[in-house]
C-alpha positions, 0 to 999 in steps of 0.5 A, a space after each residue: 538430012 532428015 529433021 525430026 521433032 522429038 523428046 530429049 530426056 533429062 532430069 534425075 533418076 526417078 524424076 524425068 524431065 524432057 525437052 522437045 527438040 528439033 534434031 537430025 534423025 541420025 543423032 542420038 536421043 540426048 545428042 546435039 540438036 538444032 533448036 529447043 522448041 518446048 518442055 515436058 514434065 510428066 511429074 509436074 502437077 500443073 502445066 506439064 507441057 510448054 511448046 513454042 507452036 510458032 517455031 514448031 510450025 516453022 520447022 514442020 513447014 521446012 519438012 520436019 516430022 514430029 514423033 508420035 508422042 510429040 504429035 500428040 502434044 502438039 494436038 493437045 496444045 492446039 486444042 488448049 489454045 482454041 478454048 
């Protein structure tokens, strides 16, 4: 089973909201997931992204791969914690 960290779309029409989830690669975008490790609100004015970096590191250590978008979020979150 290939495990990926990707976005799961939620919210309403014209008001998107995303959850960052760990899931099986073959499951549908909004289907079952193993664990929710963060959120992303593109319409939010402040702190639109919240990630649990310790849980993300745990899953990456077990072989999970992050999507391009989520990998960018992880890089930004790590830079923010260093500053």
